[in-house]
N, C-alpha and C positions, 0 to 999 in steps of 0.2 A: 743776304741783308735779313733780318729782321723785325718785325711794324709793331709796336704796341700801339693797342685800342687807344685813343685820348679817354677814353669814358670804361671805369667799368662797369664790367656786364651785368652788377648786381648793384643798384642803382644805391649811396646810400640813405632811406628814410626814417632816418636821425630829425626829429623836427629843429636842431639847430642849424642843420644842414643845408633847411629844404627853404629855413627860414632869410642861412643868406646868400642861396640862389634866389627868394627872392628877391633880397633884396639890393639884389646884384642885376638883378631884372634878366636873368636867366632861366624863369620862373611861368610860367601860360599862370599860377593857379591865379585869381581875382585875391587873391586878399592875403592879406600877410601870418600865416602860421601861429599861433600861440602855443606857447613852450612853457611846461612847469616851471616854476621860480626855481624848485630845489631843485631838478637834477633838466635842463635844459635841452636833452636827449631826447629826454622824452614828449612828449605833446600831451594837453590841458582838454580831456574828454571832450569836453562842450568847444567845435568850431562854428563858429558865426561870421553869418557873411552882412547881406545889407536886407536880407528878406524871409533867411533861413536858418538854424542852428543846425549842428548832424552833427552825431555821436562819432566819435572814432574809435579808434583801437591806440592806447598812447603808446604803444611800440609805432607802429609801424604811422599812424597814422590818417591809414585806412578808414572806408563805414566803418565803422559796428557792426556787428552782426550774430541775429537779425540787424538791418538796417533803423535808427531812430535818427527823424525828422523832429522840428518844431520851427512854430513863426519867430522869427528874432524878438518879439512882441511878448513871446512869453518864454522868453531867452533865461529868467530868475526862476522861472518854473517848472522847468524840462530838465525831469533826470536821468541819468544817462544809466545810472546802473546803482547796485547795491539795496535794493524793495525787495522784498515775496514777488510778487509779479513781474519786475523786468530778471531776478534770478529766476524762476520756472520759465520765459520764455526763451528764456537765453539755452537753459540747459537743453528745454525739449524740442526747438529749432535745432539745435545740434545733433541730437541722439535722431525726428524727422528724418532729417538728411542721410543720419548713416543706416535707416531703414526701408526707407529710397531708395538706396544704393545695395537693399540687399533683396529688395523685391518684396517685403512689408507691406502692407495694406496695412493693415488696423494701425494710425499713427496716434504718437501722443497727444495728449489734447496739447494746443498752441496757447494760451490767454492774451488779450487784446489790457493792454495797459494805457491807461492814461498819460495825460504828460506828465503829473508831479509821479507816473513810476507805480501809483495801483491802479489795481484790476477796475475796467470798465465796470458799470453797476450792466449791463446787460453782456452777455454769454456765448459764442456759439459752438455745439460740438456735437460732429456729425451724429454718434448716439444718442444724446440727448438731447439736440436742437439746443432752446433759447431756455436764458436759462439765469435769476438774477444772481447777484456775489454783492457783498459788504468790497469796502476795499480793500480788504487783506485775504480776501479768496474764502471769507467766511460767508454763514445764510444763504448755501446754493440753495434757492428754489425755482424747479421747471415754472417756464409762463407755456402755462395748457390752452391757458386762449388765445382767440387772437386779440393781442395788447392793442392800438393804434397808435400807443406814445410808451414805448416794451420800457422807455428809459425812466421817467419821471414813475411809473410801476412800479421798476424797480427800486427806486430810491425810497419809494415811503416803504415797500414792502422793508426797507435796512430799516429806516426812521422807527416804526412800528416796535424790530427787533430789538431795536437797542434803548427802547422804551421800555419795552418788555422785561428786559435785563436790568433798568433802573427799578422795575415796581418790586420785584421777585428779593 
């Protein structure tokens, strides 16, 4: 006698399937998934619950790699992809994982991105230490002195560089 499994070994990760499971009460998810309007099988890139939003892979619905989260209050500002910082973060995170597997210790620069997807004013790199950068990665200036409020220091530096460009 042949026995057939009730469920497939590889579960359907499509958004529409997961939404159906949720609506039938067959899902452990706390919130209904948001599917793309143009293709219900695909997930919206940003999934939000009561307090947090999570960036997900649009095909699987699993958290993006590297993970990106934000507060629901910042839902409209939260960018999941499509900015220079987020593109560099995704590319270099994947590259770093490959290099770690190969035993390479000098890893690529992994930027810190803001909620809106821009470069954070203060970046850190093992060989360079702390340095200032503009929102698009420009104006890289090392922070050589011990600056108590390095974010304000870097933001002021960025404004001064912008002002110099306007004057010239």
